[in-house]
mmCIF file of the N, C-alpha and C atoms, coordinates in Angstrom:
data_MODEL
# 
_entry.id   MODEL 
# 
loop_
_atom_site.group_PDB 
_atom_site.id 
_atom_site.type_symbol 
_atom_site.label_atom_id 
_atom_site.label_alt_id 
_atom_site.label_comp_id 
_atom_site.label_asym_id 
_atom_site.label_entity_id 
_atom_site.label_seq_id 
_atom_site.pdbx_PDB_ins_code 
_atom_site.Cartn_x 
_atom_site.Cartn_y 
_atom_site.Cartn_z 
_atom_site.occupancy 
_atom_site.B_iso_or_equiv 
_atom_site.pdbx_formal_charge 
_atom_site.auth_seq_id 
_atom_site.auth_comp_id 
_atom_site.auth_asym_id 
_atom_site.auth_atom_id 
_atom_site.pdbx_PDB_model_num 
ATOM 1   N N  . MET A 1 1  ? -5.783  18.202  14.639  1.00 0.00 ? 1  MET A N  1 
ATOM 2   C CA . MET A 1 1  ? -4.401  17.694  13.830  1.00 0.00 ? 1  MET A CA 1 
ATOM 3   C C  . MET A 1 1  ? -3.282  17.662  14.861  1.00 0.00 ? 1  MET A C  1 
ATOM 4   N N  . PRO A 1 2  ? -2.711  16.875  15.657  1.00 0.00 ? 2  PRO A N  1 
ATOM 5   C CA . PRO A 1 2  ? -2.107  16.870  16.346  1.00 0.00 ? 2  PRO A CA 1 
ATOM 6   C C  . PRO A 1 2  ? -0.428  17.625  15.681  1.00 0.00 ? 2  PRO A C  1 
ATOM 7   N N  . GLU A 1 3  ? 0.032   18.368  16.291  1.00 0.00 ? 3  GLU A N  1 
ATOM 8   C CA . GLU A 1 3  ? 1.597   19.482  15.851  1.00 0.00 ? 3  GLU A CA 1 
ATOM 9   C C  . GLU A 1 3  ? 2.468   18.415  15.378  1.00 0.00 ? 3  GLU A C  1 
ATOM 10  N N  . GLU A 1 4  ? 2.626   17.159  15.850  1.00 0.00 ? 4  GLU A N  1 
ATOM 11  C CA . GLU A 1 4  ? 3.633   16.509  15.780  1.00 0.00 ? 4  GLU A CA 1 
ATOM 12  C C  . GLU A 1 4  ? 3.392   15.217  14.470  1.00 0.00 ? 4  GLU A C  1 
ATOM 13  N N  . PHE A 1 5  ? 2.295   15.513  13.423  1.00 0.00 ? 5  PHE A N  1 
ATOM 14  C CA . PHE A 1 5  ? 1.598   15.101  12.457  1.00 0.00 ? 5  PHE A CA 1 
ATOM 15  C C  . PHE A 1 5  ? 2.958   14.912  11.627  1.00 0.00 ? 5  PHE A C  1 
ATOM 16  N N  . ASP A 1 6  ? 3.026   14.121  11.354  1.00 0.00 ? 6  ASP A N  1 
ATOM 17  C CA . ASP A 1 6  ? 4.113   13.618  9.825   1.00 0.00 ? 6  ASP A CA 1 
ATOM 18  C C  . ASP A 1 6  ? 3.789   13.192  8.547   1.00 0.00 ? 6  ASP A C  1 
ATOM 19  N N  . PRO A 1 7  ? 2.885   13.669  7.451   1.00 0.00 ? 7  PRO A N  1 
ATOM 20  C CA . PRO A 1 7  ? 2.671   12.732  6.744   1.00 0.00 ? 7  PRO A CA 1 
ATOM 21  C C  . PRO A 1 7  ? 3.612   12.350  6.025   1.00 0.00 ? 7  PRO A C  1 
ATOM 22  N N  . ALA A 1 8  ? 4.915   12.296  5.803   1.00 0.00 ? 8  ALA A N  1 
ATOM 23  C CA . ALA A 1 8  ? 5.788   11.259  4.979   1.00 0.00 ? 8  ALA A CA 1 
ATOM 24  C C  . ALA A 1 8  ? 5.993   10.366  5.424   1.00 0.00 ? 8  ALA A C  1 
ATOM 25  N N  . ALA A 1 9  ? 6.106   10.539  7.261   1.00 0.00 ? 9  ALA A N  1 
ATOM 26  C CA . ALA A 1 9  ? 6.132   9.006   8.045   1.00 0.00 ? 9  ALA A CA 1 
ATOM 27  C C  . ALA A 1 9  ? 5.549   8.380   7.697   1.00 0.00 ? 9  ALA A C  1 
ATOM 28  N N  . MET A 1 10 ? 3.836   8.672   7.491   1.00 0.00 ? 10 MET A N  1 
ATOM 29  C CA . MET A 1 10 ? 2.576   7.912   7.407   1.00 0.00 ? 10 MET A CA 1 
ATOM 30  C C  . MET A 1 10 ? 2.863   7.088   6.380   1.00 0.00 ? 10 MET A C  1 
ATOM 31  N N  . VAL A 1 11 ? 3.049   7.466   5.211   1.00 0.00 ? 11 VAL A N  1 
ATOM 32  C CA . VAL A 1 11 ? 3.304   7.305   4.038   1.00 0.00 ? 11 VAL A CA 1 
ATOM 33  C C  . VAL A 1 11 ? 4.601   6.112   4.052   1.00 0.00 ? 11 VAL A C  1 
ATOM 34  N N  . GLU A 1 12 ? 5.444   6.488   4.844   1.00 0.00 ? 12 GLU A N  1 
ATOM 35  C CA . GLU A 1 12 ? 6.212   5.283   4.961   1.00 0.00 ? 12 GLU A CA 1 
ATOM 36  C C  . GLU A 1 12 ? 6.233   3.855   5.830   1.00 0.00 ? 12 GLU A C  1 
ATOM 37  N N  . ARG A 1 13 ? 5.009   4.340   6.644   1.00 0.00 ? 13 ARG A N  1 
ATOM 38  C CA . ARG A 1 13 ? 4.561   2.780   7.554   1.00 0.00 ? 13 ARG A CA 1 
ATOM 39  C C  . ARG A 1 13 ? 3.467   2.266   6.906   1.00 0.00 ? 13 ARG A C  1 
ATOM 40  N N  . PHE A 1 14 ? 3.013   2.978   5.538   1.00 0.00 ? 14 PHE A N  1 
ATOM 41  C CA . PHE A 1 14 ? 2.415   2.279   4.871   1.00 0.00 ? 14 PHE A CA 1 
ATOM 42  C C  . PHE A 1 14 ? 3.247   1.215   3.702   1.00 0.00 ? 14 PHE A C  1 
ATOM 43  N N  . ARG A 1 15 ? 4.359   1.692   3.323   1.00 0.00 ? 15 ARG A N  1 
ATOM 44  C CA . ARG A 1 15 ? 5.474   1.589   2.456   1.00 0.00 ? 15 ARG A CA 1 
ATOM 45  C C  . ARG A 1 15 ? 5.862   0.125   3.707   1.00 0.00 ? 15 ARG A C  1 
ATOM 46  N N  . ALA A 1 16 ? 5.938   0.523   5.211   1.00 0.00 ? 16 ALA A N  1 
ATOM 47  C CA . ALA A 1 16 ? 6.504   -1.175  5.833   1.00 0.00 ? 16 ALA A CA 1 
ATOM 48  C C  . ALA A 1 16 ? 5.441   -2.413  6.337   1.00 0.00 ? 16 ALA A C  1 
ATOM 49  N N  . ARG A 1 17 ? 4.300   -1.512  5.871   1.00 0.00 ? 17 ARG A N  1 
ATOM 50  C CA . ARG A 1 17 ? 2.793   -2.455  6.096   1.00 0.00 ? 17 ARG A CA 1 
ATOM 51  C C  . ARG A 1 17 ? 3.048   -3.480  4.683   1.00 0.00 ? 17 ARG A C  1 
ATOM 52  N N  . ALA A 1 18 ? 2.947   -2.779  3.435   1.00 0.00 ? 18 ALA A N  1 
ATOM 53  C CA . ALA A 1 18 ? 3.277   -3.583  2.220   1.00 0.00 ? 18 ALA A CA 1 
ATOM 54  C C  . ALA A 1 18 ? 4.470   -4.869  2.403   1.00 0.00 ? 18 ALA A C  1 
ATOM 55  N N  . ALA A 1 19 ? 5.023   -4.158  3.017   1.00 0.00 ? 19 ALA A N  1 
ATOM 56  C CA . ALA A 1 19 ? 6.357   -5.156  2.739   1.00 0.00 ? 19 ALA A CA 1 
ATOM 57  C C  . ALA A 1 19 ? 5.734   -6.035  3.367   1.00 0.00 ? 19 ALA A C  1 
ATOM 58  N N  . ALA A 1 20 ? 5.482   -5.701  4.745   1.00 0.00 ? 20 ALA A N  1 
ATOM 59  C CA . ALA A 1 20 ? 5.602   -7.113  5.765   1.00 0.00 ? 20 ALA A CA 1 
ATOM 60  C C  . ALA A 1 20 ? 4.341   -7.844  5.414   1.00 0.00 ? 20 ALA A C  1 
ATOM 61  N N  . VAL A 1 21 ? 3.338   -7.581  4.112   1.00 0.00 ? 21 VAL A N  1 
ATOM 62  C CA . VAL A 1 21 ? 1.936   -8.373  4.407   1.00 0.00 ? 21 VAL A CA 1 
ATOM 63  C C  . VAL A 1 21 ? 2.266   -8.919  2.761   1.00 0.00 ? 21 VAL A C  1 
ATOM 64  N N  . ARG A 1 22 ? 3.320   -8.783  2.462   1.00 0.00 ? 22 ARG A N  1 
ATOM 65  C CA . ARG A 1 22 ? 4.255   -9.301  1.087   1.00 0.00 ? 22 ARG A CA 1 
ATOM 66  C C  . ARG A 1 22 ? 5.116   -10.756 1.472   1.00 0.00 ? 22 ARG A C  1 
ATOM 67  N N  . SER A 1 23 ? 5.540   -10.094 2.474   1.00 0.00 ? 23 SER A N  1 
ATOM 68  C CA . SER A 1 23 ? 6.652   -11.429 3.126   1.00 0.00 ? 23 SER A CA 1 
ATOM 69  C C  . SER A 1 23 ? 6.147   -12.118 3.808   1.00 0.00 ? 23 SER A C  1 
ATOM 70  N N  . ARG A 1 24 ? 5.327   -12.352 4.223   1.00 0.00 ? 24 ARG A N  1 
ATOM 71  C CA . ARG A 1 24 ? 4.378   -13.027 5.691   1.00 0.00 ? 24 ARG A CA 1 
ATOM 72  C C  . ARG A 1 24 ? 3.803   -14.585 4.912   1.00 0.00 ? 24 ARG A C  1 
ATOM 73  N N  . GLY A 1 25 ? 3.969   -15.314 5.798   1.00 0.00 ? 25 GLY A N  1 
ATOM 74  C CA . GLY A 1 25 ? 4.037   -16.593 4.869   1.00 0.00 ? 25 GLY A CA 1 
ATOM 75  C C  . GLY A 1 25 ? 2.146   -17.250 5.530   1.00 0.00 ? 25 GLY A C  1 
ATOM 76  N N  . LEU A 1 26 ? 1.549   -18.050 4.674   1.00 0.00 ? 26 LEU A N  1 
ATOM 77  C CA . LEU A 1 26 ? 0.368   -18.537 4.826   1.00 0.00 ? 26 LEU A CA 1 
ATOM 78  C C  . LEU A 1 26 ? 0.420   -19.381 6.581   1.00 0.00 ? 26 LEU A C  1 
ATOM 79  N N  . PRO A 1 27 ? -0.824  -18.988 7.601   1.00 0.00 ? 27 PRO A N  1 
ATOM 80  C CA . PRO A 1 27 ? -0.548  -19.983 8.255   1.00 0.00 ? 27 PRO A CA 1 
ATOM 81  C C  . PRO A 1 27 ? -1.053  -21.224 8.318   1.00 0.00 ? 27 PRO A C  1 
ATOM 82  N N  . PRO A 1 28 ? -1.161  -22.090 8.945   1.00 0.00 ? 28 PRO A N  1 
ATOM 83  C CA . PRO A 1 28 ? -1.594  -23.806 8.875   1.00 0.00 ? 28 PRO A CA 1 
ATOM 84  C C  . PRO A 1 28 ? -2.938  -23.674 8.969   1.00 0.00 ? 28 PRO A C  1 
ATOM 85  N N  . ILE A 1 29 ? -3.795  -22.951 7.713   1.00 0.00 ? 29 ILE A N  1 
ATOM 86  C CA . ILE A 1 29 ? -5.029  -23.097 7.700   1.00 0.00 ? 29 ILE A CA 1 
ATOM 87  C C  . ILE A 1 29 ? -4.902  -24.201 6.170   1.00 0.00 ? 29 ILE A C  1 
ATOM 88  N N  . GLU A 1 30 ? -6.826  -24.425 5.987   1.00 0.00 ? 30 GLU A N  1 
ATOM 89  C CA . GLU A 1 30 ? -6.979  -25.179 4.842   1.00 0.00 ? 30 GLU A CA 1 
ATOM 90  C C  . GLU A 1 30 ? -7.961  -25.074 4.163   1.00 0.00 ? 30 GLU A C  1 
ATOM 91  N N  . GLY A 1 31 ? -7.922  -25.511 2.869   1.00 0.00 ? 31 GLY A N  1 
ATOM 92  C CA . GLY A 1 31 ? -10.024 -25.402 2.568   1.00 0.00 ? 31 GLY A CA 1 
ATOM 93  C C  . GLY A 1 31 ? -9.753  -23.838 1.985   1.00 0.00 ? 31 GLY A C  1 
ATOM 94  N N  . PRO A 1 32 ? -11.333 -23.492 2.134   1.00 0.00 ? 32 PRO A N  1 
ATOM 95  C CA . PRO A 1 32 ? -11.575 -22.505 1.701   1.00 0.00 ? 32 PRO A CA 1 
ATOM 96  C C  . PRO A 1 32 ? -11.249 -21.377 2.224   1.00 0.00 ? 32 PRO A C  1 
ATOM 97  N N  . GLU A 1 33 ? -10.754 -21.637 4.116   1.00 0.00 ? 33 GLU A N  1 
ATOM 98  C CA . GLU A 1 33 ? -10.154 -20.395 4.875   1.00 0.00 ? 33 GLU A CA 1 
ATOM 99  C C  . GLU A 1 33 ? -8.402  -19.888 4.536   1.00 0.00 ? 33 GLU A C  1 
ATOM 100 N N  . ARG A 1 34 ? -8.094  -20.845 4.011   1.00 0.00 ? 34 ARG A N  1 
ATOM 101 C CA . ARG A 1 34 ? -6.460  -20.912 3.655   1.00 0.00 ? 34 ARG A CA 1 
ATOM 102 C C  . ARG A 1 34 ? -6.880  -19.804 1.787   1.00 0.00 ? 34 ARG A C  1 
ATOM 103 N N  . LYS A 1 35 ? -7.899  -19.927 1.028   1.00 0.00 ? 35 LYS A N  1 
ATOM 104 C CA . LYS A 1 35 ? -8.168  -19.034 0.329   1.00 0.00 ? 35 LYS A CA 1 
ATOM 105 C C  . LYS A 1 35 ? -8.409  -17.746 0.681   1.00 0.00 ? 35 LYS A C  1 
ATOM 106 N N  . ARG A 1 36 ? -9.881  -17.622 1.575   1.00 0.00 ? 36 ARG A N  1 
ATOM 107 C CA . ARG A 1 36 ? -10.085 -16.383 1.765   1.00 0.00 ? 36 ARG A CA 1 
ATOM 108 C C  . ARG A 1 36 ? -9.040  -15.588 2.724   1.00 0.00 ? 36 ARG A C  1 
ATOM 109 N N  . PHE A 1 37 ? -7.281  -16.197 3.059   1.00 0.00 ? 37 PHE A N  1 
ATOM 110 C CA . PHE A 1 37 ? -6.748  -15.294 3.689   1.00 0.00 ? 37 PHE A CA 1 
ATOM 111 C C  . PHE A 1 37 ? -5.389  -14.934 2.811   1.00 0.00 ? 37 PHE A C  1 
ATOM 112 N N  . ALA A 1 38 ? -5.518  -15.585 1.920   1.00 0.00 ? 38 ALA A N  1 
ATOM 113 C CA . ALA A 1 38 ? -4.608  -15.477 0.696   1.00 0.00 ? 38 ALA A CA 1 
ATOM 114 C C  . ALA A 1 38 ? -5.356  -14.195 0.002   1.00 0.00 ? 38 ALA A C  1 
ATOM 115 N N  . GLU A 1 39 ? -6.487  -14.640 -0.315  1.00 0.00 ? 39 GLU A N  1 
ATOM 116 C CA . GLU A 1 39 ? -7.397  -13.050 -0.784  1.00 0.00 ? 39 GLU A CA 1 
ATOM 117 C C  . GLU A 1 39 ? -6.801  -12.222 -0.611  1.00 0.00 ? 39 GLU A C  1 
ATOM 118 N N  . GLN A 1 40 ? -7.199  -11.931 0.475   1.00 0.00 ? 40 GLN A N  1 
ATOM 119 C CA . GLN A 1 40 ? -7.122  -10.775 1.943   1.00 0.00 ? 40 GLN A CA 1 
ATOM 120 C C  . GLN A 1 40 ? -5.936  -9.918  1.778   1.00 0.00 ? 40 GLN A C  1 
ATOM 121 N N  . ALA A 1 41 ? -5.033  -10.714 2.149   1.00 0.00 ? 41 ALA A N  1 
ATOM 122 C CA . ALA A 1 41 ? -3.255  -10.492 2.437   1.00 0.00 ? 41 ALA A CA 1 
ATOM 123 C C  . ALA A 1 41 ? -2.646  -9.661  0.900   1.00 0.00 ? 41 ALA A C  1 
ATOM 124 N N  . GLN A 1 42 ? -3.560  -10.504 -0.444  1.00 0.00 ? 42 GLN A N  1 
ATOM 125 C CA . GLN A 1 42 ? -3.442  -9.685  -1.524  1.00 0.00 ? 42 GLN A CA 1 
ATOM 126 C C  . GLN A 1 42 ? -4.173  -7.865  -1.371  1.00 0.00 ? 42 GLN A C  1 
ATOM 127 N N  . LEU A 1 43 ? -5.730  -8.098  -0.793  1.00 0.00 ? 43 LEU A N  1 
ATOM 128 C CA . LEU A 1 43 ? -6.015  -6.773  -1.254  1.00 0.00 ? 43 LEU A CA 1 
ATOM 129 C C  . LEU A 1 43 ? -5.084  -5.957  -0.350  1.00 0.00 ? 43 LEU A C  1 
ATOM 130 N N  . ASP A 1 44 ? -4.419  -6.561  0.877   1.00 0.00 ? 44 ASP A N  1 
ATOM 131 C CA . ASP A 1 44 ? -4.112  -5.767  2.126   1.00 0.00 ? 44 ASP A CA 1 
ATOM 132 C C  . ASP A 1 44 ? -3.075  -4.950  1.270   1.00 0.00 ? 44 ASP A C  1 
ATOM 133 N N  . TYR A 1 45 ? -2.134  -5.699  1.194   1.00 0.00 ? 45 TYR A N  1 
ATOM 134 C CA . TYR A 1 45 ? -1.312  -5.546  0.149   1.00 0.00 ? 45 TYR A CA 1 
ATOM 135 C C  . TYR A 1 45 ? -0.879  -4.239  -1.366  1.00 0.00 ? 45 TYR A C  1 
ATOM 136 N N  . MET A 1 46 ? -1.763  -4.182  -1.925  1.00 0.00 ? 46 MET A N  1 
ATOM 137 C CA . MET A 1 46 ? -2.567  -3.726  -2.562  1.00 0.00 ? 46 MET A CA 1 
ATOM 138 C C  . MET A 1 46 ? -3.407  -2.715  -2.280  1.00 0.00 ? 46 MET A C  1 
ATOM 139 N N  . ASP A 1 47 ? -3.320  -2.399  -1.142  1.00 0.00 ? 47 ASP A N  1 
ATOM 140 C CA . ASP A 1 47 ? -4.556  -1.062  -0.190  1.00 0.00 ? 47 ASP A CA 1 
ATOM 141 C C  . ASP A 1 47 ? -2.752  -0.386  0.021   1.00 0.00 ? 47 ASP A C  1 
ATOM 142 N N  . TYR A 1 48 ? -1.972  -0.977  1.086   1.00 0.00 ? 48 TYR A N  1 
ATOM 143 C CA . TYR A 1 48 ? -0.888  -0.539  1.853   1.00 0.00 ? 48 TYR A CA 1 
ATOM 144 C C  . TYR A 1 48 ? 0.001   -0.234  0.389   1.00 0.00 ? 48 TYR A C  1 
ATOM 145 N N  . ALA A 1 49 ? 0.335   -0.636  -0.407  1.00 0.00 ? 49 ALA A N  1 
ATOM 146 C CA . ALA A 1 49 ? 1.543   -0.256  -2.008  1.00 0.00 ? 49 ALA A CA 1 
ATOM 147 C C  . ALA A 1 49 ? 0.818   0.786   -2.290  1.00 0.00 ? 49 ALA A C  1 
ATOM 148 N N  . MET A 1 50 ? -0.192  0.960   -2.065  1.00 0.00 ? 50 MET A N  1 
ATOM 149 C CA . MET A 1 50 ? -0.463  1.700   -2.927  1.00 0.00 ? 50 MET A CA 1 
ATOM 150 C C  . MET A 1 50 ? -0.352  3.335   -2.136  1.00 0.00 ? 50 MET A C  1 
ATOM 151 N N  . LEU A 1 51 ? -0.764  3.338   -1.027  1.00 0.00 ? 51 LEU A N  1 
ATOM 152 C CA . LEU A 1 51 ? -1.199  4.524   -0.200  1.00 0.00 ? 51 LEU A CA 1 
ATOM 153 C C  . LEU A 1 51 ? 1.144   4.408   0.064   1.00 0.00 ? 51 LEU A C  1 
ATOM 154 N N  . GLY A 1 52 ? 1.771   3.577   0.194   1.00 0.00 ? 52 GLY A N  1 
ATOM 155 C CA . GLY A 1 52 ? 2.999   3.796   0.186   1.00 0.00 ? 52 GLY A CA 1 
ATOM 156 C C  . GLY A 1 52 ? 3.540   4.661   -0.776  1.00 0.00 ? 52 GLY A C  1 
ATOM 157 N N  . ASP A 1 53 ? 2.884   4.453   -2.184  1.00 0.00 ? 53 ASP A N  1 
ATOM 158 C CA . ASP A 1 53 ? 3.512   5.049   -2.922  1.00 0.00 ? 53 ASP A CA 1 
ATOM 159 C C  . ASP A 1 53 ? 3.137   6.436   -3.555  1.00 0.00 ? 53 ASP A C  1 
ATOM 160 N N  . ALA A 1 54 ? 1.983   7.344   -2.709  1.00 0.00 ? 54 ALA A N  1 
ATOM 161 C CA . ALA A 1 54 ? 1.673   8.491   -2.458  1.00 0.00 ? 54 ALA A CA 1 
ATOM 162 C C  . ALA A 1 54 ? 2.454   9.473   -2.308  1.00 0.00 ? 54 ALA A C  1 
ATOM 163 N N  . GLU A 1 55 ? 1.983   10.675  -3.071  1.00 0.00 ? 55 GLU A N  1 
ATOM 164 C CA . GLU A 1 55 ? 2.598   12.141  -2.756  1.00 0.00 ? 55 GLU A CA 1 
ATOM 165 C C  . GLU A 1 55 ? 1.692   12.181  -1.946  1.00 0.00 ? 55 GLU A C  1 
ATOM 166 N N  . VAL A 1 56 ? 1.892   12.945  -0.638  1.00 0.00 ? 56 VAL A N  1 
ATOM 167 C CA . VAL A 1 56 ? 1.631   13.590  0.406   1.00 0.00 ? 56 VAL A CA 1 
ATOM 168 C C  . VAL A 1 56 ? 2.153   14.773  0.744   1.00 0.00 ? 56 VAL A C  1 
ATOM 169 N N  . ALA A 1 57 ? 0.609   15.917  0.707   1.00 0.00 ? 57 ALA A N  1 
ATOM 170 C CA . ALA A 1 57 ? 0.657   17.008  1.014   1.00 0.00 ? 57 ALA A CA 1 
ATOM 171 C C  . ALA A 1 57 ? -0.365  17.256  2.571   1.00 0.00 ? 57 ALA A C  1 
ATOM 172 N N  . LEU A 1 58 ? 0.159   18.047  3.583   1.00 0.00 ? 58 LEU A N  1 
ATOM 173 C CA . LEU A 1 58 ? -0.822  18.363  4.283   1.00 0.00 ? 58 LEU A CA 1 
ATOM 174 C C  . LEU A 1 58 ? -0.702  20.471  4.143   1.00 0.00 ? 58 LEU A C  1 
ATOM 175 N N  . GLU A 1 59 ? -1.344  20.275  3.509   1.00 0.00 ? 59 GLU A N  1 
ATOM 176 C CA . GLU A 1 59 ? -1.803  22.118  3.649   1.00 0.00 ? 59 GLU A CA 1 
ATOM 177 C C  . GLU A 1 59 ? -3.491  22.572  4.330   1.00 0.00 ? 59 GLU A C  1 
ATOM 178 N N  . ASP A 1 60 ? -3.214  23.918  5.436   1.00 0.00 ? 60 ASP A N  1 
ATOM 179 C CA . ASP A 1 60 ? -4.344  24.340  5.703   1.00 0.00 ? 60 ASP A CA 1 
ATOM 180 C C  . ASP A 1 60 ? -4.838  22.969  6.185   1.00 0.00 ? 60 ASP A C  1 
ATOM 181 N N  . GLY A 1 61 ? -4.460  22.073  7.350   1.00 0.00 ? 61 GLY A N  1 
ATOM 182 C CA . GLY A 1 61 ? -5.046  21.095  8.330   1.00 0.00 ? 61 GLY A CA 1 
ATOM 183 C C  . GLY A 1 61 ? -5.732  20.249  6.989   1.00 0.00 ? 61 GLY A C  1 
ATOM 184 N N  . ILE A 1 62 ? -5.730  20.021  5.418   1.00 0.00 ? 62 ILE A N  1 
ATOM 185 C CA . ILE A 1 62 ? -6.224  18.862  4.719   1.00 0.00 ? 62 ILE A CA 1 
ATOM 186 C C  . ILE A 1 62 ? -4.920  17.937  3.974   1.00 0.00 ? 62 ILE A C  1 
ATOM 187 N N  . LEU A 1 63 ? -5.525  17.098  4.456   1.00 0.00 ? 63 LEU A N  1 
ATOM 188 C CA . LEU A 1 63 ? -4.376  16.185  3.872   1.00 0.00 ? 63 LEU A CA 1 
ATOM 189 C C  . LEU A 1 63 ? -4.836  15.421  2.942   1.00 0.00 ? 63 LEU A C  1 
ATOM 190 N N  . THR A 1 64 ? -3.388  15.951  1.335   1.00 0.00 ? 64 THR A N  1 
ATOM 191 C CA . THR A 1 64 ? -4.490  15.031  0.091   1.00 0.00 ? 64 THR A CA 1 
ATOM 192 C C  . THR A 1 64 ? -3.211  13.770  0.011   1.00 0.00 ? 64 THR A C  1 
ATOM 193 N N  . LEU A 1 65 ? -3.403  13.033  -0.135  1.00 0.00 ? 65 LEU A N  1 
ATOM 194 C CA . LEU A 1 65 ? -2.923  11.833  -0.575  1.00 0.00 ? 65 LEU A CA 1 
ATOM 195 C C  . LEU A 1 65 ? -2.811  11.956  -2.547  1.00 0.00 ? 65 LEU A C  1 
ATOM 196 N N  . ARG A 1 66 ? -1.746  11.797  -3.323  1.00 0.00 ? 66 ARG A N  1 
ATOM 197 C CA . ARG A 1 66 ? -2.035  11.449  -4.977  1.00 0.00 ? 66 ARG A CA 1 
ATOM 198 C C  . ARG A 1 66 ? -1.085  10.345  -5.032  1.00 0.00 ? 66 ARG A C  1 
ATOM 199 N N  . VAL A 1 67 ? -2.291  9.505   -5.566  1.00 0.00 ? 67 VAL A N  1 
ATOM 200 C CA . VAL A 1 67 ? -1.892  8.039   -6.151  1.00 0.00 ? 67 VAL A CA 1 
ATOM 201 C C  . VAL A 1 67 ? -2.083  8.146   -7.589  1.00 0.00 ? 67 VAL A C  1 
ATOM 202 N N  . ASP A 1 68 ? -1.163  7.998   -8.305  1.00 0.00 ? 68 ASP A N  1 
ATOM 203 C CA . ASP A 1 68 ? -0.999  7.653   -10.111 1.00 0.00 ? 68 ASP A CA 1 
ATOM 204 C C  . ASP A 1 68 ? -1.307  6.713   -10.629 1.00 0.00 ? 68 ASP A C  1 
ATOM 205 N N  . LEU A 1 69 ? -2.033  5.890   -10.655 1.00 0.00 ? 69 LEU A N  1 
ATOM 206 C CA . LEU A 1 69 ? -2.532  4.667   -10.927 1.00 0.00 ? 69 LEU A CA 1 
ATOM 207 C C  . LEU A 1 69 ? -2.582  4.450   -12.610 1.00 0.00 ? 69 LEU A C  1 
ATOM 208 N N  . ARG A 1 70 ? -2.029  5.285   -12.983 1.00 0.00 ? 70 ARG A N  1 
ATOM 209 C CA . ARG A 1 70 ? -1.693  5.225   -15.055 1.00 0.00 ? 70 ARG A CA 1 
ATOM 210 C C  . ARG A 1 70 ? -0.589  3.915   -14.874 1.00 0.00 ? 70 ARG A C  1 
ATOM 211 N N  . PRO A 1 71 ? -0.874  3.478   -15.689 1.00 0.00 ? 71 PRO A N  1 
ATOM 212 C CA . PRO A 1 71 ? 0.178   2.117   -15.862 1.00 0.00 ? 71 PRO A CA 1 
ATOM 213 C C  . PRO A 1 71 ? 1.623   2.631   -16.417 1.00 0.00 ? 71 PRO A C  1 
ATOM 214 N N  . HIS A 1 72 ? 2.612   2.356   -15.584 1.00 0.00 ? 72 HIS A N  1 
ATOM 215 C CA . HIS A 1 72 ? 3.993   2.964   -16.161 1.00 0.00 ? 72 HIS A CA 1 
ATOM 216 C C  . HIS A 1 72 ? 4.482   2.271   -17.877 1.00 0.00 ? 72 HIS A C  1 
ATOM 217 N N  . PRO A 1 73 ? 4.874   2.739   -17.989 1.00 0.00 ? 73 PRO A N  1 
ATOM 218 C CA . PRO A 1 73 ? 5.341   2.476   -19.378 1.00 0.00 ? 73 PRO A CA 1 
ATOM 219 C C  . PRO A 1 73 ? 6.663   1.771   -19.667 1.00 0.00 ? 73 PRO A C  1 
ATOM 220 N N  . GLU A 1 74 ? 7.374   1.138   -18.540 1.00 0.00 ? 74 GLU A N  1 
ATOM 221 C CA . GLU A 1 74 ? 8.264   -0.106  -18.479 1.00 0.00 ? 74 GLU A CA 1 
ATOM 222 C C  . GLU A 1 74 ? 7.548   -1.279  -18.355 1.00 0.00 ? 74 GLU A C  1 
ATOM 223 N N  . ALA A 1 75 ? 6.280   -1.138  -17.976 1.00 0.00 ? 75 ALA A N  1 
ATOM 224 C CA . ALA A 1 75 ? 5.514   -2.447  -16.992 1.00 0.00 ? 75 ALA A CA 1 
ATOM 225 C C  . ALA A 1 75 ? 5.047   -2.680  -18.097 1.00 0.00 ? 75 ALA A C  1 
ATOM 226 N N  . SER A 1 76 ? 4.408   -1.785  -19.230 1.00 0.00 ? 76 SER A N  1 
ATOM 227 C CA . SER A 1 76 ? 3.767   -2.535  -20.709 1.00 0.00 ? 76 SER A CA 1 
ATOM 228 C C  . SER A 1 76 ? 4.602   -3.355  -21.788 1.00 0.00 ? 76 SER A C  1 
ATOM 229 N N  . GLY A 1 77 ? 6.186   -3.167  -21.254 1.00 0.00 ? 77 GLY A N  1 
ATOM 230 C CA . GLY A 1 77 ? 7.119   -3.959  -22.364 1.00 0.00 ? 77 GLY A CA 1 
ATOM 231 C C  . GLY A 1 77 ? 7.162   -3.036  -23.502 1.00 0.00 ? 77 GLY A C  1 
ATOM 232 N N  . THR A 1 78 ? 6.596   -1.922  -23.894 1.00 0.00 ? 78 THR A N  1 
ATOM 233 C CA . THR A 1 78 ? 6.866   -1.353  -25.020 1.00 0.00 ? 78 THR A CA 1 
ATOM 234 C C  . THR A 1 78 ? 8.099   -0.540  -25.044 1.00 0.00 ? 78 THR A C  1 
ATOM 235 N N  . GLY A 1 79 ? 8.760   -0.210  -24.095 1.00 0.00 ? 79 GLY A N  1 
ATOM 236 C CA . GLY A 1 79 ? 9.382   0.182   -23.895 1.00 0.00 ? 79 GLY A CA 1 
ATOM 237 C C  . GLY A 1 79 ? 9.538   2.160   -24.604 1.00 0.00 ? 79 GLY A C  1 
ATOM 238 N N  . GLN A 1 80 ? 8.622   2.489   -24.589 1.00 0.00 ? 80 GLN A N  1 
ATOM 239 C CA . GLN A 1 80 ? 8.712   3.965   -25.275 1.00 0.00 ? 80 GLN A CA 1 
ATOM 240 C C  . GLN A 1 80 ? 7.831   4.322   -24.315 1.00 0.00 ? 80 GLN A C  1 
# 
């Protein structure tokens, strides 16, 4: 592992990738190819966003990413 590896910078790069995927338009393709492209973009966004939200730690050469997948209370609309 290189000494200059910065786990927080890695997470930030995933945040930037998620934003890039979300803001990118669809290329001029039609039919099933367009649908496949859109589906892949959604998966890419979800993966990048999940890693971009991770808590990161590098301890004794082990990189640990913690991602809380529990629903946020405000997302459910109950406000509790």
